[in-house]
N, CA, C and O atoms as a Maestro MAE file, in Angstrom:
{
 s_m_m2io_version
 :::
 2.0.0
}

f_m_ct {
 s_m_title
 :::
 protein
 m_atom[228] {
  # First column is atom index #
  i_m_mmod_type
  r_m_x_coord
  r_m_y_coord
  r_m_z_coord
  i_m_residue_number
  s_m_chain_name
  s_m_pdb_residue_name
  s_m_pdb_atom_name
  i_m_atomic_number
  :::
  1 25 0.820 -1.166 0.000 1 A "MET " " N  " 7
  2 3 0.000 0.000 0.000 1 A "MET " " CA " 6
  3 2 0.876 1.246 0.000 1 A "MET " " C  " 6
  4 15 0.639 2.178 -0.768 1 A "MET " " O  " 8
  5 25 1.890 1.259 0.864 2 A "ARG " " N  " 7
  6 3 2.773 2.427 0.953 2 A "ARG " " CA " 6
  7 2 3.431 2.700 -0.393 2 A "ARG " " C  " 6
  8 15 3.510 3.848 -0.831 2 A "ARG " " O  " 8
  9 25 3.900 1.648 -1.044 3 A "GLU " " N  " 7
  10 3 4.572 1.801 -2.339 3 A "GLU " " CA " 6
  11 2 3.631 2.433 -3.371 3 A "GLU " " C  " 6
  12 15 4.037 3.335 -4.105 3 A "GLU " " O  " 8
  13 25 2.407 1.979 -3.432 4 A "LEU " " N  " 7
  14 3 1.434 2.511 -4.388 4 A "LEU " " CA " 6
  15 2 1.112 3.975 -4.080 4 A "LEU " " C  " 6
  16 15 1.040 4.801 -4.990 4 A "LEU " " O  " 8
  17 25 0.923 4.289 -2.825 5 A "ILE " " N  " 7
  18 3 0.634 5.664 -2.419 5 A "ILE " " CA " 6
  19 2 1.779 6.580 -2.816 5 A "ILE " " C  " 6
  20 15 1.559 7.651 -3.382 5 A "ILE " " O  " 8
  21 25 2.996 6.159 -2.521 6 A "ASP " " N  " 7
  22 3 4.160 6.977 -2.847 6 A "ASP " " CA " 6
  23 2 4.330 7.114 -4.357 6 A "ASP " " C  " 6
  24 15 4.655 8.195 -4.849 6 A "ASP " " O  " 8
  25 25 4.115 6.041 -5.084 7 A "LYS " " N  " 7
  26 3 4.267 6.047 -6.541 7 A "LYS " " CA " 6
  27 2 3.298 7.036 -7.198 7 A "LYS " " C  " 6
  28 15 3.648 7.721 -8.159 7 A "LYS " " O  " 8
  29 25 2.095 7.095 -6.674 8 A "ARG " " N  " 7
  30 3 1.072 7.977 -7.244 8 A "ARG " " CA " 6
  31 2 1.032 9.338 -6.580 8 A "ARG " " C  " 6
  32 15 0.209 10.181 -6.937 8 A "ARG " " O  " 8
  33 25 1.903 9.558 -5.627 9 A "ASP " " N  " 7
  34 3 1.947 10.807 -4.870 9 A "ASP " " CA " 6
  35 2 0.565 11.162 -4.318 9 A "ASP " " C  " 6
  36 15 0.160 12.324 -4.309 9 A "ASP " " O  " 8
  37 25 -0.143 10.132 -3.861 10 A "ALA " " N  " 7
  38 3 -1.485 10.312 -3.311 10 A "ALA " " CA " 6
  39 2 -1.406 11.008 -1.951 10 A "ALA " " C  " 6
  40 15 -0.467 10.796 -1.184 10 A "ALA " " O  " 8
  41 25 -2.371 11.811 -1.681 11 A "LYS " " N  " 7
  42 3 -2.426 12.554 -0.415 11 A "LYS " " CA " 6
  43 2 -3.324 11.817 0.572 11 A "LYS " " C  " 6
  44 15 -4.390 12.306 0.948 11 A "LYS " " O  " 8
  45 25 -2.877 10.631 0.988 12 A "VAL " " N  " 7
  46 3 -3.628 9.810 1.937 12 A "VAL " " CA " 6
  47 2 -2.686 9.294 3.014 12 A "VAL " " C  " 6
  48 15 -1.468 9.272 2.840 12 A "VAL " " O  " 8
  49 25 -3.268 8.886 4.117 13 A "LEU " " N  " 7
  50 3 -2.507 8.299 5.216 13 A "LEU " " CA " 6
  51 2 -2.946 6.855 5.409 13 A "LEU " " C  " 6
  52 15 -4.089 6.499 5.124 13 A "LEU " " O  " 8
  53 25 -2.038 6.037 5.892 14 A "ILE " " N  " 7
  54 3 -2.345 4.643 6.214 14 A "ILE " " CA " 6
  55 2 -2.554 4.552 7.722 14 A "ILE " " C  " 6
  56 15 -1.685 4.930 8.507 14 A "ILE " " O  " 8
  57 25 -3.729 4.041 8.114 15 A "GLU " " N  " 7
  58 3 -4.047 3.867 9.527 15 A "GLU " " CA " 6
  59 2 -4.243 2.385 9.820 15 A "GLU " " C  " 6
  60 15 -4.903 1.672 9.064 15 A "GLU " " O  " 8
  61 25 -3.663 1.934 10.924 16 A "VAL " " N  " 7
  62 3 -3.854 0.558 11.376 16 A "VAL " " CA " 6
  63 2 -4.629 0.635 12.680 16 A "VAL " " C  " 6
  64 15 -4.203 1.285 13.634 16 A "VAL " " O  " 8
  65 25 -5.763 -0.032 12.708 17 A "ASP " " N  " 7
  66 3 -6.632 -0.009 13.882 17 A "ASP " " CA " 6
  67 2 -6.975 -1.452 14.229 17 A "ASP " " C  " 6
  68 15 -7.681 -2.129 13.482 17 A "ASP " " O  " 8
  69 25 -6.476 -1.909 15.354 18 A "GLY " " N  " 7
  70 3 -6.766 -3.270 15.798 18 A "GLY " " CA " 6
  71 2 -5.500 -4.096 15.902 18 A "GLY " " C  " 6
  72 15 -4.755 -4.240 14.933 18 A "GLY " " O  " 8
  73 25 -5.269 -4.627 17.064 19 A "GLY " " N  " 7
  74 3 -4.124 -5.508 17.274 19 A "GLY " " CA " 6
  75 2 -2.801 -4.795 17.441 19 A "GLY " " C  " 6
  76 15 -1.752 -5.439 17.482 19 A "GLY " " O  " 8
  77 25 -2.831 -3.475 17.539 20 A "VAL " " N  " 7
  78 3 -1.587 -2.714 17.700 20 A "VAL " " CA " 6
  79 2 -1.125 -2.823 19.148 20 A "VAL " " C  " 6
  80 15 -1.916 -2.674 20.080 20 A "VAL " " O  " 8
  81 25 0.174 -3.085 19.322 21 A "ASN " " N  " 7
  82 3 0.730 -3.164 20.674 21 A "ASN " " CA " 6
  83 2 2.214 -2.797 20.639 21 A "ASN " " C  " 6
  84 15 2.765 -2.487 19.582 21 A "ASN " " O  " 8
  85 25 2.833 -2.837 21.780 22 A "GLY " " N  " 7
  86 3 4.245 -2.473 21.887 22 A "GLY " " CA " 6
  87 2 5.181 -3.426 21.168 22 A "GLY " " C  " 6
  88 15 6.335 -3.082 20.911 22 A "GLY " " O  " 8
  89 25 4.704 -4.615 20.840 23 A "LEU " " N  " 7
  90 3 5.551 -5.597 20.159 23 A "LEU " " CA " 6
  91 2 5.530 -5.441 18.636 23 A "LEU " " C  " 6
  92 15 6.504 -5.793 17.970 23 A "LEU " " O  " 8
  93 25 4.448 -4.924 18.083 24 A "ASN " " N  " 7
  94 3 4.361 -4.845 16.623 24 A "ASN " " CA " 6
  95 2 4.351 -3.431 16.051 24 A "ASN " " C  " 6
  96 15 4.349 -3.260 14.831 24 A "ASN " " O  " 8
  97 25 4.344 -2.432 16.900 25 A "VAL " " N  " 7
  98 3 4.232 -1.059 16.404 25 A "VAL " " CA " 6
  99 2 5.436 -0.662 15.531 25 A "VAL " " C  " 6
  100 15 5.266 0.082 14.566 25 A "VAL " " O  " 8
  101 25 6.616 -1.133 15.845 26 A "ARG " " N  " 7
  102 3 7.799 -0.821 15.036 26 A "ARG " " CA " 6
  103 2 7.679 -1.446 13.643 26 A "ARG " " C  " 6
  104 15 8.041 -0.818 12.648 26 A "ARG " " O  " 8
  105 25 7.173 -2.674 13.573 27 A "ASP " " N  " 7
  106 3 6.962 -3.324 12.275 27 A "ASP " " CA " 6
  107 2 5.936 -2.560 11.446 27 A "ASP " " C  " 6
  108 15 6.100 -2.406 10.236 27 A "ASP " " O  " 8
  109 25 4.887 -2.086 12.094 28 A "LEU " " N  " 7
  110 3 3.870 -1.313 11.387 28 A "LEU " " CA " 6
  111 2 4.455 -0.013 10.853 28 A "LEU " " C  " 6
  112 15 4.152 0.399 9.734 28 A "LEU " " O  " 8
  113 25 5.282 0.620 11.647 29 A "ASP " " N  " 7
  114 3 5.950 1.852 11.215 29 A "ASP " " CA " 6
  115 2 6.841 1.574 10.004 29 A "ASP " " C  " 6
  116 15 6.811 2.315 9.022 29 A "ASP " " O  " 8
  117 25 7.615 0.526 10.077 30 A "GLU " " N  " 7
  118 3 8.514 0.171 8.974 30 A "GLU " " CA " 6
  119 2 7.747 -0.209 7.712 30 A "GLU " " C  " 6
  120 15 8.245 -0.024 6.601 30 A "GLU " " O  " 8
  121 25 6.536 -0.739 7.881 31 A "ALA " " N  " 7
  122 3 5.711 -1.115 6.733 31 A "ALA " " CA " 6
  123 2 5.022 0.092 6.101 31 A "ALA " " C  " 6
  124 15 4.443 -0.015 5.019 31 A "ALA " " O  " 8
  125 25 5.084 1.251 6.783 32 A "GLY " " N  " 7
  126 3 4.548 2.463 6.186 32 A "GLY " " CA " 6
  127 2 3.323 3.051 6.846 32 A "GLY " " C  " 6
  128 15 2.744 4.004 6.325 32 A "GLY " " O  " 8
  129 25 2.912 2.508 7.981 33 A "ALA " " N  " 7
  130 3 1.746 3.066 8.670 33 A "ALA " " CA " 6
  131 2 2.045 4.487 9.131 33 A "ALA " " C  " 6
  132 15 3.131 4.774 9.634 33 A "ALA " " O  " 8
  133 25 1.072 5.369 8.954 34 A "ASP " " N  " 7
  134 3 1.195 6.755 9.408 34 A "ASP " " CA " 6
  135 2 0.526 6.953 10.765 34 A "ASP " " C  " 6
  136 15 0.967 7.764 11.580 34 A "ASP " " O  " 8
  137 25 -0.543 6.201 10.990 35 A "ILE " " N  " 7
  138 3 -1.344 6.334 12.205 35 A "ILE " " CA " 6
  139 2 -1.608 4.936 12.750 35 A "ILE " " C  " 6
  140 15 -1.934 4.022 11.993 35 A "ILE " " O  " 8
  141 25 -1.468 4.770 14.058 36 A "VAL " " N  " 7
  142 3 -1.849 3.506 14.688 36 A "VAL " " CA " 6
  143 2 -2.844 3.808 15.808 36 A "VAL " " C  " 6
  144 15 -2.732 4.823 16.496 36 A "VAL " " O  " 8
  145 25 -3.807 2.923 15.978 37 A "VAL " " N  " 7
  146 3 -4.812 3.047 17.024 37 A "VAL " " CA " 6
  147 2 -4.612 1.869 17.961 37 A "VAL " " C  " 6
  148 15 -4.692 0.713 17.545 37 A "VAL " " O  " 8
  149 25 -4.357 2.164 19.209 38 A "ALA " " N  " 7
  150 3 -4.031 1.106 20.170 38 A "ALA " " CA " 6
  151 2 -4.880 1.236 21.439 38 A "ALA " " C  " 6
  152 15 -4.364 1.151 22.553 38 A "ALA " " O  " 8
  153 25 -6.159 1.438 21.257 39 A "GLY " " N  " 7
  154 3 -7.055 1.648 22.391 39 A "GLY " " CA " 6
  155 2 -7.061 0.522 23.397 39 A "GLY " " C  " 6
  156 15 -6.853 0.761 24.586 39 A "GLY " " O  " 8
  157 25 -7.292 -0.692 22.958 40 A "ASN " " N  " 7
  158 3 -7.338 -1.822 23.894 40 A "ASN " " CA " 6
  159 2 -6.002 -2.039 24.580 40 A "ASN " " C  " 6
  160 15 -5.949 -2.362 25.766 40 A "ASN " " O  " 8
  161 25 -4.934 -1.864 23.835 41 A "TYR " " N  " 7
  162 3 -3.602 -2.054 24.406 41 A "TYR " " CA " 6
  163 2 -3.350 -1.043 25.527 41 A "TYR " " C  " 6
  164 15 -2.850 -1.409 26.591 41 A "TYR " " O  " 8
  165 25 -3.689 0.210 25.294 42 A "VAL " " N  " 7
  166 3 -3.438 1.251 26.296 42 A "VAL " " CA " 6
  167 2 -4.427 1.139 27.454 42 A "VAL " " C  " 6
  168 15 -4.021 1.062 28.614 42 A "VAL " " O  " 8
  169 25 -5.718 1.129 27.142 43 A "PHE " " N  " 7
  170 3 -6.716 1.165 28.208 43 A "PHE " " CA " 6
  171 2 -6.885 -0.164 28.933 43 A "PHE " " C  " 6
  172 15 -7.472 -0.215 30.013 43 A "PHE " " O  " 8
  173 25 -6.369 -1.238 28.339 44 A "GLY " " N  " 7
  174 3 -6.370 -2.536 29.019 44 A "GLY " " CA " 6
  175 2 -5.150 -2.733 29.901 44 A "GLY " " C  " 6
  176 15 -5.028 -3.739 30.600 44 A "GLY " " O  " 8
  177 25 -4.247 -1.760 29.861 45 A "SER " " N  " 7
  178 3 -3.012 -1.831 30.639 45 A "SER " " CA " 6
  179 2 -3.229 -1.282 32.046 45 A "SER " " C  " 6
  180 15 -4.103 -0.446 32.274 45 A "SER " " O  " 8
  181 25 -2.431 -1.758 32.969 46 A "ASN " " N  " 7
  182 3 -2.459 -1.212 34.333 46 A "ASN " " CA " 6
  183 2 -1.620 0.047 34.446 46 A "ASN " " C  " 6
  184 15 -1.706 0.763 35.443 46 A "ASN " " O  " 8
  185 25 -0.812 0.322 33.436 47 A "ASP " " N  " 7
  186 3 0.090 1.469 33.449 47 A "ASP " " CA " 6
  187 2 0.010 2.175 32.092 47 A "ASP " " C  " 6
  188 15 0.754 1.844 31.169 47 A "ASP " " O  " 8
  189 25 -0.890 3.142 31.981 48 A "TYR " " N  " 7
  190 3 -1.109 3.842 30.714 48 A "TYR " " CA " 6
  191 2 0.167 4.486 30.183 48 A "TYR " " C  " 6
  192 15 0.476 4.389 28.995 48 A "TYR " " O  " 8
  193 25 0.895 5.136 31.066 49 A "GLU " " N  " 7
  194 3 2.115 5.835 30.643 49 A "GLU " " CA " 6
  195 2 3.121 4.866 30.020 49 A "GLU " " C  " 6
  196 15 3.719 5.163 28.985 49 A "GLU " " O  " 8
  197 25 3.298 3.738 30.639 50 A "ARG " " N  " 7
  198 3 4.238 2.732 30.120 50 A "ARG " " CA " 6
  199 2 3.754 2.171 28.776 50 A "ARG " " C  " 6
  200 15 4.549 1.986 27.854 50 A "ARG " " O  " 8
  201 25 2.463 1.906 28.673 51 A "ALA " " N  " 7
  202 3 1.913 1.381 27.421 51 A "ALA " " CA " 6
  203 2 2.097 2.387 26.292 51 A "ALA " " C  " 6
  204 15 2.504 2.014 25.191 51 A "ALA " " O  " 8
  205 25 1.804 3.649 26.553 52 A "ILE " " N  " 7
  206 3 1.969 4.687 25.529 52 A "ILE " " CA " 6
  207 2 3.428 4.839 25.149 52 A "ILE " " C  " 6
  208 15 3.749 4.979 23.969 52 A "ILE " " O  " 8
  209 25 4.310 4.814 26.124 53 A "SER " " N  " 7
  210 3 5.746 4.935 25.844 53 A "SER " " CA " 6
  211 2 6.242 3.791 24.954 53 A "SER " " C  " 6
  212 15 7.121 3.994 24.116 53 A "SER " " O  " 8
  213 25 5.685 2.600 25.131 54 A "SER " " N  " 7
  214 3 6.122 1.459 24.343 54 A "SER " " CA " 6
  215 2 5.678 1.568 22.880 54 A "SER " " C  " 6
  216 15 6.172 0.835 22.023 54 A "SER " " O  " 8
  217 25 4.762 2.467 22.602 55 A "LEU " " N  " 7
  218 3 4.264 2.651 21.226 55 A "LEU " " CA " 6
  219 2 5.069 3.690 20.451 55 A "LEU " " C  " 6
  220 15 4.945 3.781 19.230 55 A "LEU " " O  " 8
  221 25 5.878 4.457 21.133 56 A "LYS " " N  " 7
  222 3 6.626 5.520 20.469 56 A "LYS " " CA " 6
  223 2 7.848 4.944 19.766 56 A "LYS " " C  " 6
  224 15 8.670 4.251 20.365 56 A "LYS " " O  " 8
  225 25 7.941 5.253 18.474 57 A "VAL " " N  " 7
  226 3 9.047 4.732 17.661 57 A "VAL " " CA " 6
  227 2 10.080 5.794 17.424 57 A "VAL " " C  " 6
  228 15 11.085 5.541 16.760 57 A "VAL " " O  " 8
  :::
 }
 m_bond[227] {
  # First column is bond index #
  i_m_from
  i_m_to
  i_m_order
  :::
  1 1 2 1
  2 2 3 1
  3 3 4 2
  4 3 5 1
  5 5 6 1
  6 6 7 1
  7 7 8 2
  8 7 9 1
  9 9 10 1
  10 10 11 1
  11 11 12 2
  12 11 13 1
  13 13 14 1
  14 14 15 1
  15 15 16 2
  16 15 17 1
  17 17 18 1
  18 18 19 1
  19 19 20 2
  20 19 21 1
  21 21 22 1
  22 22 23 1
  23 23 24 2
  24 23 25 1
  25 25 26 1
  26 26 27 1
  27 27 28 2
  28 27 29 1
  29 29 30 1
  30 30 31 1
  31 31 32 2
  32 31 33 1
  33 33 34 1
  34 34 35 1
  35 35 36 2
  36 35 37 1
  37 37 38 1
  38 38 39 1
  39 39 40 2
  40 39 41 1
  41 41 42 1
  42 42 43 1
  43 43 44 2
  44 43 45 1
  45 45 46 1
  46 46 47 1
  47 47 48 2
  48 47 49 1
  49 49 50 1
  50 50 51 1
  51 51 52 2
  52 51 53 1
  53 53 54 1
  54 54 55 1
  55 55 56 2
  56 55 57 1
  57 57 58 1
  58 58 59 1
  59 59 60 2
  60 59 61 1
  61 61 62 1
  62 62 63 1
  63 63 64 2
  64 63 65 1
  65 65 66 1
  66 66 67 1
  67 67 68 2
  68 67 69 1
  69 69 70 1
  70 70 71 1
  71 71 72 2
  72 71 73 1
  73 73 74 1
  74 74 75 1
  75 75 76 2
  76 75 77 1
  77 77 78 1
  78 78 79 1
  79 79 80 2
  80 79 81 1
  81 81 82 1
  82 82 83 1
  83 83 84 2
  84 83 85 1
  85 85 86 1
  86 86 87 1
  87 87 88 2
  88 87 89 1
  89 89 90 1
  90 90 91 1
  91 91 92 2
  92 91 93 1
  93 93 94 1
  94 94 95 1
  95 95 96 2
  96 95 97 1
  97 97 98 1
  98 98 99 1
  99 99 100 2
  100 99 101 1
  101 101 102 1
  102 102 103 1
  103 103 104 2
  104 103 105 1
  105 105 106 1
  106 106 107 1
  107 107 108 2
  108 107 109 1
  109 109 110 1
  110 110 111 1
  111 111 112 2
  112 111 113 1
  113 113 114 1
  114 114 115 1
  115 115 116 2
  116 115 117 1
  117 117 118 1
  118 118 119 1
  119 119 120 2
  120 119 121 1
  121 121 122 1
  122 122 123 1
  123 123 124 2
  124 123 125 1
  125 125 126 1
  126 126 127 1
  127 127 128 2
  128 127 129 1
  129 129 130 1
  130 130 131 1
  131 131 132 2
  132 131 133 1
  133 133 134 1
  134 134 135 1
  135 135 136 2
  136 135 137 1
  137 137 138 1
  138 138 139 1
  139 139 140 2
  140 139 141 1
  141 141 142 1
  142 142 143 1
  143 143 144 2
  144 143 145 1
  145 145 146 1
  146 146 147 1
  147 147 148 2
  148 147 149 1
  149 149 150 1
  150 150 151 1
  151 151 152 2
  152 151 153 1
  153 153 154 1
  154 154 155 1
  155 155 156 2
  156 155 157 1
  157 157 158 1
  158 158 159 1
  159 159 160 2
  160 159 161 1
  161 161 162 1
  162 162 163 1
  163 163 164 2
  164 163 165 1
  165 165 166 1
  166 166 167 1
  167 167 168 2
  168 167 169 1
  169 169 170 1
  170 170 171 1
  171 171 172 2
  172 171 173 1
  173 173 174 1
  174 174 175 1
  175 175 176 2
  176 175 177 1
  177 177 178 1
  178 178 179 1
  179 179 180 2
  180 179 181 1
  181 181 182 1
  182 182 183 1
  183 183 184 2
  184 183 185 1
  185 185 186 1
  186 186 187 1
  187 187 188 2
  188 187 189 1
  189 189 190 1
  190 190 191 1
  191 191 192 2
  192 191 193 1
  193 193 194 1
  194 194 195 1
  195 195 196 2
  196 195 197 1
  197 197 198 1
  198 198 199 1
  199 199 200 2
  200 199 201 1
  201 201 202 1
  202 202 203 1
  203 203 204 2
  204 203 205 1
  205 205 206 1
  206 206 207 1
  207 207 208 2
  208 207 209 1
  209 209 210 1
  210 210 211 1
  211 211 212 2
  212 211 213 1
  213 213 214 1
  214 214 215 1
  215 215 216 2
  216 215 217 1
  217 217 218 1
  218 218 219 1
  219 219 220 2
  220 219 221 1
  221 221 222 1
  222 222 223 1
  223 223 224 2
  224 223 225 1
  225 225 226 1
  226 226 227 1
  227 227 228 2
  :::
 }
}
């Protein structure tokens, strides 16, 4: 998807919503995601600050 968007110089963003966590967020970033939604990961955590920090690439 990222390759096609870049090739066509499209003005769109790639969003991943669902299953995002501290273990896969770097892979999603490398694959070209612009936005990630990690609601369950953050709000299901006992430590919001730590969960959010683990998502920062």
